[in-house]
BALOBA-1460 file (C-alpha; in Angstrom, 3 decimals):
// residues 241
<rec num="1" residu="m" x="-150.548" y="-196.568" z="-24.272"/>
<rec num="2" residu="g" x="-150.481" y="-194.922" z="-20.882"/>
<rec num="3" residu="e" x="-148.122" y="-197.540" z="-19.486"/>
<rec num="4" residu="t" x="-145.490" y="-197.116" z="-22.200"/>
<rec num="5" residu="p" x="-142.944" y="-194.460" z="-21.132"/>
<rec num="6" residu="l" x="-142.616" y="-191.413" z="-23.355"/>
<rec num="7" residu="i" x="-139.257" y="-189.617" z="-23.165"/>
<rec num="8" residu="l" x="-139.009" y="-186.126" z="-24.684"/>
<rec num="9" residu="f" x="-135.868" y="-183.993" z="-24.755"/>
<rec num="10" residu="p" x="-136.306" y="-180.181" z="-24.681"/>
<rec num="11" residu="g" x="-134.601" y="-177.862" z="-27.144"/>
<rec num="12" residu="l" x="-131.200" y="-176.221" z="-26.976"/>
<rec num="13" residu="g" x="-130.908" y="-174.086" z="-23.843"/>
<rec num="14" residu="a" x="-134.352" y="-175.205" z="-22.677"/>
<rec num="15" residu="d" x="-135.647" y="-177.412" z="-19.879"/>
<rec num="16" residu="r" x="-138.873" y="-179.200" z="-18.931"/>
<rec num="17" residu="r" x="-140.753" y="-175.865" z="-18.924"/>
<rec num="18" residu="i" x="-140.707" y="-175.820" z="-22.727"/>
<rec num="19" residu="l" x="-142.679" y="-179.082" z="-22.644"/>
<rec num="20" residu="a" x="-145.127" y="-178.067" z="-19.917"/>
<rec num="21" residu="p" x="-148.265" y="-178.693" z="-22.045"/>
<rec num="22" residu="q" x="-147.038" y="-182.197" z="-22.835"/>
<rec num="23" residu="l" x="-146.228" y="-182.907" z="-19.193"/>
<rec num="24" residu="a" x="-149.803" y="-181.952" z="-18.344"/>
<rec num="25" residu="a" x="-151.253" y="-184.174" z="-21.055"/>
<rec num="26" residu="f" x="-149.163" y="-187.342" z="-20.739"/>
<rec num="27" residu="p" x="-148.771" y="-188.862" z="-17.246"/>
<rec num="28" residu="q" x="-146.150" y="-191.277" z="-18.580"/>
<rec num="29" residu="l" x="-143.953" y="-188.475" z="-19.953"/>
<rec num="30" residu="i" x="-140.333" y="-188.185" z="-18.777"/>
<rec num="31" residu="v" x="-138.419" y="-184.977" z="-19.558"/>
<rec num="32" residu="p" x="-134.860" y="-185.672" z="-18.425"/>
<rec num="33" residu="e" x="-132.536" y="-182.958" z="-17.156"/>
<rec num="34" residu="w" x="-129.488" y="-182.437" z="-19.336"/>
<rec num="35" residu="i" x="-126.429" y="-184.308" z="-18.125"/>
<rec num="36" residu="k" x="-123.003" y="-182.687" z="-18.094"/>
<rec num="37" residu="p" x="-121.113" y="-183.311" z="-21.356"/>
<rec num="38" residu="d" x="-117.506" y="-184.440" z="-21.362"/>
<rec num="39" residu="p" x="-115.017" y="-182.065" z="-23.034"/>
<rec num="40" residu="c" x="-114.969" y="-182.529" z="-26.820"/>
<rec num="41" residu="e" x="-117.645" y="-185.248" z="-26.567"/>
<rec num="42" residu="s" x="-119.469" y="-185.955" z="-29.808"/>
<rec num="43" residu="l" x="-123.233" y="-185.667" z="-29.988"/>
<rec num="44" residu="p" x="-123.784" y="-189.404" z="-30.693"/>
<rec num="45" residu="h" x="-121.545" y="-190.402" z="-27.760"/>
<rec num="46" residu="y" x="-123.284" y="-187.948" z="-25.439"/>
<rec num="47" residu="a" x="-126.677" y="-189.270" z="-26.515"/>
<rec num="48" residu="q" x="-125.567" y="-192.860" z="-25.942"/>
<rec num="49" residu="r" x="-124.319" y="-192.038" z="-22.440"/>
<rec num="50" residu="f" x="-127.530" y="-190.113" z="-21.743"/>
<rec num="51" residu="a" x="-129.664" y="-193.037" z="-22.927"/>
<rec num="52" residu="h" x="-127.928" y="-195.423" z="-20.560"/>
<rec num="53" residu="q" x="-128.691" y="-193.110" z="-17.631"/>
<rec num="54" residu="i" x="-132.397" y="-192.712" z="-18.381"/>
<rec num="55" residu="d" x="-133.155" y="-196.179" z="-19.766"/>
<rec num="56" residu="p" x="-136.544" y="-197.250" z="-18.317"/>
<rec num="57" residu="g" x="-135.654" y="-200.879" z="-19.002"/>
<rec num="58" residu="c" x="-138.710" y="-201.505" z="-21.165"/>
<rec num="59" residu="p" x="-140.132" y="-200.524" z="-24.569"/>
<rec num="60" residu="c" x="-140.595" y="-196.751" z="-24.803"/>
<rec num="61" residu="y" x="-141.266" y="-193.835" z="-27.106"/>
<rec num="62" residu="v" x="-138.502" y="-191.265" z="-27.551"/>
<rec num="63" residu="g" x="-138.602" y="-187.794" z="-29.042"/>
<rec num="64" residu="g" x="-137.609" y="-184.193" z="-28.699"/>
<rec num="65" residu="a" x="-138.110" y="-180.594" z="-29.753"/>
<rec num="66" residu="s" x="-135.577" y="-178.926" z="-32.072"/>
<rec num="67" residu="f" x="-132.065" y="-179.813" z="-30.763"/>
<rec num="68" residu="g" x="-133.738" y="-182.260" z="-28.396"/>
<rec num="69" residu="g" x="-135.031" y="-184.167" z="-31.404"/>
<rec num="70" residu="i" x="-131.493" y="-184.653" z="-32.665"/>
<rec num="71" residu="i" x="-130.466" y="-186.003" z="-29.267"/>
<rec num="72" residu="a" x="-133.532" y="-188.244" z="-29.384"/>
<rec num="73" residu="l" x="-132.590" y="-189.668" z="-32.789"/>
<rec num="74" residu="e" x="-129.217" y="-190.733" z="-31.441"/>
<rec num="75" residu="a" x="-130.331" y="-191.794" z="-27.938"/>
<rec num="76" residu="a" x="-133.197" y="-193.875" z="-29.321"/>
<rec num="77" residu="r" x="-130.677" y="-196.273" z="-30.869"/>
<rec num="78" residu="h" x="-129.656" y="-197.354" z="-27.368"/>
<rec num="79" residu="l" x="-133.149" y="-197.839" z="-25.920"/>
<rec num="80" residu="q" x="-136.010" y="-200.241" z="-26.570"/>
<rec num="81" residu="t" x="-137.541" y="-197.621" z="-28.841"/>
<rec num="82" residu="r" x="-140.943" y="-198.234" z="-30.392"/>
<rec num="83" residu="a" x="-140.896" y="-194.925" z="-32.295"/>
<rec num="84" residu="c" x="-139.117" y="-191.576" z="-32.320"/>
<rec num="85" residu="f" x="-140.967" y="-188.239" z="-32.505"/>
<rec num="86" residu="l" x="-139.397" y="-185.074" z="-33.905"/>
<rec num="87" residu="i" x="-141.020" y="-181.740" z="-33.027"/>
<rec num="88" residu="g" x="-139.744" y="-178.855" z="-35.153"/>
<rec num="89" residu="c" x="-136.527" y="-180.710" z="-35.891"/>
<rec num="90" residu="v" x="-134.471" y="-182.147" z="-38.780"/>
<rec num="91" residu="r" x="-133.503" y="-185.712" z="-39.594"/>
<rec num="92" residu="d" x="-130.006" y="-184.928" z="-40.871"/>
<rec num="93" residu="p" x="-127.719" y="-181.902" z="-41.551"/>
<rec num="94" residu="q" x="-128.827" y="-181.702" z="-45.194"/>
<rec num="95" residu="e" x="-132.186" y="-180.374" z="-43.969"/>
<rec num="96" residu="l" x="-130.566" y="-177.446" z="-42.157"/>
<rec num="97" residu="p" x="-130.963" y="-173.958" z="-43.682"/>
<rec num="98" residu="l" x="-128.033" y="-172.507" z="-45.590"/>
<rec num="99" residu="r" x="-127.061" y="-170.098" z="-42.788"/>
<rec num="100" residu="i" x="-126.610" y="-172.961" z="-40.330"/>
<rec num="101" residu="r" x="-124.832" y="-175.168" z="-42.835"/>
<rec num="102" residu="a" x="-122.455" y="-172.257" z="-43.450"/>
<rec num="103" residu="l" x="-121.754" y="-172.092" z="-39.709"/>
<rec num="104" residu="r" x="-120.722" y="-175.749" z="-39.829"/>
<rec num="105" residu="k" x="-117.769" y="-174.618" z="-41.962"/>
<rec num="106" residu="l" x="-116.878" y="-171.911" z="-39.417"/>
<rec num="107" residu="k" x="-117.224" y="-174.058" z="-36.292"/>
<rec num="108" residu="h" x="-113.519" y="-173.574" z="-35.421"/>
<rec num="109" residu="w" x="-114.459" y="-170.006" z="-34.390"/>
<rec num="110" residu="l" x="-117.003" y="-171.270" z="-31.886"/>
<rec num="111" residu="p" x="-114.604" y="-171.349" z="-28.864"/>
<rec num="112" residu="k" x="-114.158" y="-167.583" z="-29.222"/>
<rec num="113" residu="f" x="-117.857" y="-166.826" z="-28.810"/>
<rec num="114" residu="p" x="-118.694" y="-165.435" z="-25.327"/>
<rec num="115" residu="f" x="-121.518" y="-167.818" z="-24.398"/>
<rec num="116" residu="e" x="-121.178" y="-166.862" z="-20.737"/>
<rec num="117" residu="f" x="-122.683" y="-163.444" z="-21.533"/>
<rec num="118" residu="v" x="-125.739" y="-164.684" z="-23.438"/>
<rec num="119" residu="a" x="-127.915" y="-165.796" z="-20.506"/>
<rec num="120" residu="p" x="-127.189" y="-162.717" z="-18.338"/>
<rec num="121" residu="l" x="-127.921" y="-160.434" z="-21.300"/>
<rec num="122" residu="v" x="-131.246" y="-162.171" z="-21.924"/>
<rec num="123" residu="g" x="-132.018" y="-161.975" z="-18.204"/>
<rec num="124" residu="v" x="-131.410" y="-158.219" z="-18.164"/>
<rec num="125" residu="t" x="-133.628" y="-157.833" z="-21.230"/>
<rec num="126" residu="v" x="-136.455" y="-159.701" z="-19.499"/>
<rec num="127" residu="r" x="-136.141" y="-157.549" z="-16.367"/>
<rec num="128" residu="l" x="-136.056" y="-154.275" z="-18.312"/>
<rec num="129" residu="t" x="-138.656" y="-154.957" z="-20.992"/>
<rec num="130" residu="g" x="-140.513" y="-158.043" z="-19.766"/>
<rec num="131" residu="d" x="-143.684" y="-156.113" z="-18.989"/>
<rec num="132" residu="r" x="-143.905" y="-155.117" z="-22.674"/>
<rec num="133" residu="m" x="-143.357" y="-158.636" z="-24.005"/>
<rec num="134" residu="r" x="-146.050" y="-161.090" z="-24.924"/>
<rec num="135" residu="p" x="-146.463" y="-163.609" z="-22.073"/>
<rec num="136" residu="l" x="-145.184" y="-166.501" z="-24.192"/>
<rec num="137" residu="t" x="-142.148" y="-164.518" z="-25.368"/>
<rec num="138" residu="r" x="-141.319" y="-163.563" z="-21.790"/>
<rec num="139" residu="r" x="-141.694" y="-167.195" z="-20.752"/>
<rec num="140" residu="v" x="-139.283" y="-168.429" z="-23.441"/>
<rec num="141" residu="m" x="-136.777" y="-165.648" z="-22.718"/>
<rec num="142" residu="k" x="-136.816" y="-166.591" z="-19.041"/>
<rec num="143" residu="i" x="-135.991" y="-170.193" z="-19.949"/>
<rec num="144" residu="i" x="-133.055" y="-169.025" z="-22.085"/>
<rec num="145" residu="a" x="-131.845" y="-166.744" z="-19.308"/>
<rec num="146" residu="d" x="-131.635" y="-169.741" z="-16.977"/>
<rec num="147" residu="a" x="-129.598" y="-171.827" z="-19.428"/>
<rec num="148" residu="d" x="-126.137" y="-173.070" z="-18.485"/>
<rec num="149" residu="a" x="-123.485" y="-171.345" z="-20.626"/>
<rec num="150" residu="t" x="-121.077" y="-174.291" z="-20.507"/>
<rec num="151" residu="y" x="-123.725" y="-176.670" z="-21.789"/>
<rec num="152" residu="i" x="-124.830" y="-174.244" z="-24.522"/>
<rec num="153" residu="h" x="-121.210" y="-173.900" z="-25.635"/>
<rec num="154" residu="w" x="-120.790" y="-177.666" z="-25.913"/>
<rec num="155" residu="a" x="-124.195" y="-178.221" z="-27.528"/>
<rec num="156" residu="c" x="-123.588" y="-175.655" z="-30.275"/>
<rec num="157" residu="g" x="-120.259" y="-177.251" z="-31.124"/>
<rec num="158" residu="a" x="-121.675" y="-180.785" z="-31.009"/>
<rec num="159" residu="f" x="-124.614" y="-179.736" z="-33.189"/>
<rec num="160" residu="l" x="-122.373" y="-178.120" z="-35.812"/>
<rec num="161" residu="n" x="-120.200" y="-181.250" z="-35.863"/>
<rec num="162" residu="w" x="-123.160" y="-183.646" z="-35.904"/>
<rec num="163" residu="d" x="-122.699" y="-186.565" z="-38.268"/>
<rec num="164" residu="p" x="-125.740" y="-188.862" z="-37.969"/>
<rec num="165" residu="t" x="-125.021" y="-192.427" z="-36.918"/>
<rec num="166" residu="q" x="-125.332" y="-194.996" z="-39.689"/>
<rec num="167" residu="p" x="-127.086" y="-197.174" z="-40.746"/>
<rec num="168" residu="p" x="-130.576" y="-195.595" z="-40.560"/>
<rec num="169" residu="p" x="-132.605" y="-196.439" z="-37.437"/>
<rec num="170" residu="t" x="-134.757" y="-199.544" z="-37.417"/>
<rec num="171" residu="f" x="-137.604" y="-197.858" z="-35.514"/>
<rec num="172" residu="p" x="-140.132" y="-195.530" z="-37.200"/>
<rec num="173" residu="v" x="-139.501" y="-191.774" z="-37.028"/>
<rec num="174" residu="y" x="-142.478" y="-189.393" z="-37.040"/>
<rec num="175" residu="h" x="-141.971" y="-185.696" z="-37.620"/>
<rec num="176" residu="i" x="-144.250" y="-182.696" z="-37.034"/>
<rec num="177" residu="h" x="-143.209" y="-179.210" z="-38.126"/>
<rec num="178" residu="g" x="-144.546" y="-175.663" z="-38.288"/>
<rec num="179" residu="r" x="-145.038" y="-174.292" z="-41.783"/>
<rec num="180" residu="r" x="-143.890" y="-170.856" z="-40.514"/>
<rec num="181" residu="d" x="-140.789" y="-172.104" z="-38.688"/>
<rec num="182" residu="g" x="-138.168" y="-169.369" z="-39.113"/>
<rec num="183" residu="v" x="-135.330" y="-171.310" z="-37.449"/>
<rec num="184" residu="l" x="-135.572" y="-174.611" z="-39.317"/>
<rec num="185" residu="p" x="-137.667" y="-173.818" z="-42.423"/>
<rec num="186" residu="a" x="-140.263" y="-176.449" z="-43.233"/>
<rec num="187" residu="r" x="-139.459" y="-176.334" z="-46.961"/>
<rec num="188" residu="r" x="-136.121" y="-178.033" z="-46.304"/>
<rec num="189" residu="t" x="-137.618" y="-180.801" z="-44.180"/>
<rec num="190" residu="h" x="-139.845" y="-183.790" z="-44.870"/>
<rec num="191" residu="p" x="-142.314" y="-183.868" z="-41.958"/>
<rec num="192" residu="d" x="-145.220" y="-186.252" z="-41.698"/>
<rec num="193" residu="a" x="-147.491" y="-183.407" z="-40.613"/>
<rec num="194" residu="l" x="-147.407" y="-179.626" z="-40.936"/>
<rec num="195" residu="i" x="-149.086" y="-177.112" z="-38.654"/>
<rec num="196" residu="p" x="-150.124" y="-174.344" z="-41.085"/>
<rec num="197" residu="t" x="-149.684" y="-171.448" z="-38.634"/>
<rec num="198" residu="g" x="-146.986" y="-173.050" z="-36.486"/>
<rec num="199" residu="g" x="-143.584" y="-171.517" z="-35.801"/>
<rec num="200" residu="h" x="-140.535" y="-173.108" z="-34.165"/>
<rec num="201" residu="i" x="-141.550" y="-173.610" z="-30.526"/>
<rec num="202" residu="l" x="-144.513" y="-175.838" z="-31.287"/>
<rec num="203" residu="s" x="-144.659" y="-177.499" z="-27.877"/>
<rec num="204" residu="l" x="-145.739" y="-174.188" z="-26.325"/>
<rec num="205" residu="t" x="-147.385" y="-172.326" z="-29.190"/>
<rec num="206" residu="r" x="-149.371" y="-175.220" z="-30.701"/>
<rec num="207" residu="p" x="-149.674" y="-177.700" z="-27.820"/>
<rec num="208" residu="n" x="-153.038" y="-179.133" z="-28.866"/>
<rec num="209" residu="e" x="-151.756" y="-180.090" z="-32.303"/>
<rec num="210" residu="v" x="-148.502" y="-181.501" z="-30.923"/>
<rec num="211" residu="n" x="-150.318" y="-183.505" z="-28.256"/>
<rec num="212" residu="h" x="-152.772" y="-184.818" z="-30.812"/>
<rec num="213" residu="f" x="-149.911" y="-185.847" z="-33.106"/>
<rec num="214" residu="l" x="-148.171" y="-187.750" z="-30.317"/>
<rec num="215" residu="t" x="-151.415" y="-189.370" z="-29.194"/>
<rec num="216" residu="e" x="-152.360" y="-190.374" z="-32.719"/>
<rec num="217" residu="k" x="-149.012" y="-191.985" z="-33.499"/>
<rec num="218" residu="m" x="-148.735" y="-193.804" z="-30.174"/>
<rec num="219" residu="h" x="-152.333" y="-194.962" z="-30.407"/>
<rec num="220" residu="a" x="-151.775" y="-196.310" z="-33.928"/>
<rec num="221" residu="l" x="-148.781" y="-198.306" z="-32.746"/>
<rec num="222" residu="e" x="-150.650" y="-199.667" z="-29.738"/>
<rec num="223" residu="d" x="-153.958" y="-200.276" z="-31.537"/>
<rec num="224" residu="p" x="-153.661" y="-200.103" z="-35.347"/>
<rec num="225" residu="t" x="-157.416" y="-200.575" z="-35.803"/>
<rec num="226" residu="e" x="-158.296" y="-197.099" z="-34.502"/>
<rec num="227" residu="s" x="-156.986" y="-193.583" z="-35.086"/>
<rec num="228" residu="p" x="-158.195" y="-190.186" z="-33.784"/>
<rec num="229" residu="a" x="-159.570" y="-187.626" z="-36.213"/>
<rec num="230" residu="a" x="-156.883" y="-185.434" z="-37.784"/>
<rec num="231" residu="l" x="-156.396" y="-181.919" z="-36.420"/>
<rec num="232" residu="i" x="-153.261" y="-181.146" z="-38.409"/>
<rec num="233" residu="e" x="-152.265" y="-181.118" z="-42.036"/>
<rec num="234" residu="p" x="-150.704" y="-184.359" z="-43.289"/>
<rec num="235" residu="n" x="-147.698" y="-183.875" z="-45.564"/>
<rec num="236" residu="p" x="-148.072" y="-185.987" z="-48.724"/>
<rec num="237" residu="q" x="-144.360" y="-185.528" z="-49.507"/>
<rec num="238" residu="a" x="-143.215" y="-186.945" z="-46.194"/>
<rec num="239" residu="s" x="-140.533" y="-189.602" z="-46.322"/>
<rec num="240" residu="h" x="-140.589" y="-192.171" z="-43.532"/>
<rec num="241" residu="v" x="-137.401" y="-193.517" z="-42.000"/>
């Protein structure tokens, strides 16, 4: 298992810091830096181009957190993917909450949104009130403050226009989700495992459970005769792709 590359994409506006606990746990983990999108580039085309740049040239595991999971689903089609892992993500737009699906109908207003002010505003907030924030909140806010506005602008538009590539992938897709996720509610998704007290940023807030989930699934694929003891709640209603 240790020799098989694991590629994980961070969430929207995030970087490798959001996956720090996974980087510490998996020596074979690759967290690629976001590449610059072409103007008006679709999410599937961007993911295909990204996959060609990071292709390890051998069988690998691919996955991602939140928006990164969506990129992973598309990029994995262009790699020698053994399995795809979704961390606090959705498999298709039908699993998005109503408020986000409503935004998909208003995506033509997106160019008018001042994304260039978001990161500086978050940065000011961290500097002024950071000492009163919980350490994890301050850490996440700092990551957002460092995000590139141009990329965020493109990613939001690409996400709202996302139309999953068909037919369904031929590799297995495994999904872990937080039952208390307020961004992508678990009730609309069909994860293989639920973390009862987990929110949206599982990679940082519930790293042990996420790492166990990844280890368990990779181990089962490498050696089907053994499986670690469960630390998370299996979802009996999960639907496998």
